N, C-alpha and C positions, 0 to 999 in steps of 0.2 A: 790615077792621081787626081783630086781634086786640085783647081789651081789656087785656090784659098788657102790648102794648107800650107801652101808655100810663103804666099803673101803676109796672112797674119803674122808670123814671128818675125817675119823680117821689118813690118810696119814696126812692131812693140819691139822690138830691139833697136830699132831707127830713133823712137821716142826715147828710150832710156840714155840712147847715149847724147841725144841733145839735152837731156832734161841734165844730166849727168855735166854736162860743157858748161849749161848754163851755171850751175851754182858753182862750178869751178870760178868761171869768168867774175859771177858778183860775189866770191868768198868776202873781197877785202871790202866791200860794201856794205854800208850797214842798214839800207834798203832797198829790196829787189824793187822796182818797177818796170811793169810791162811798156815796152814801148809799141807804138801802133802797129808799126808789123809786126809784132809780136803777138799781139792781140788778134791781130786777122789770121794770123797762123794759126793760132789757138781753136780761133772760128770754125777755120777749117776741114780742121781736125775732129773736131767736135760735132761737124756737121758730116764729115764722112763716116764717121762713127755710127750717128744715129741714121744713116741710109743706109738701110738692110736690105730691101727690095731689088734695088739695081747695083751690083755689084759693080760695072764700070764707074756709074758716077759715085758710089762709095770710096773707091780705090783713088778714081783722079782728084777726090775732093780730099782725101790723105795726102798725095802726092806732093798737092800744091801747098798743102799748110806744113809740111816738111819741106819742102823747097821753100817755104818762106820763112821758116824758123832756121834755116841753115843762112839764107843770105843775111838775117836780124844778126845772127853772131859774127859772120865775117865783117859785119859793117861796124858791130860794136869792137871787137877787135884792131880791126883798122883805126877808128877812132880815137884809141889808145896810146896809138904808138905816135 
């Protein structure tokens, strides 16, 4: 079994969970704005998706982007308290 068959659904599920969390967190705000960290995370995820030639680099960029998005969500949750 090819390892990419395992990683692609994991990455997609993680992105869906992050998107749901972002919408739940920003549900009470009138306007959703990207923080610089969220923009950077989005850029890494897009770069990982468009890097199809080298899987190691593509998955690494996706992992960095998802990690930055989670850090941004945690920072937003802590700032609300």
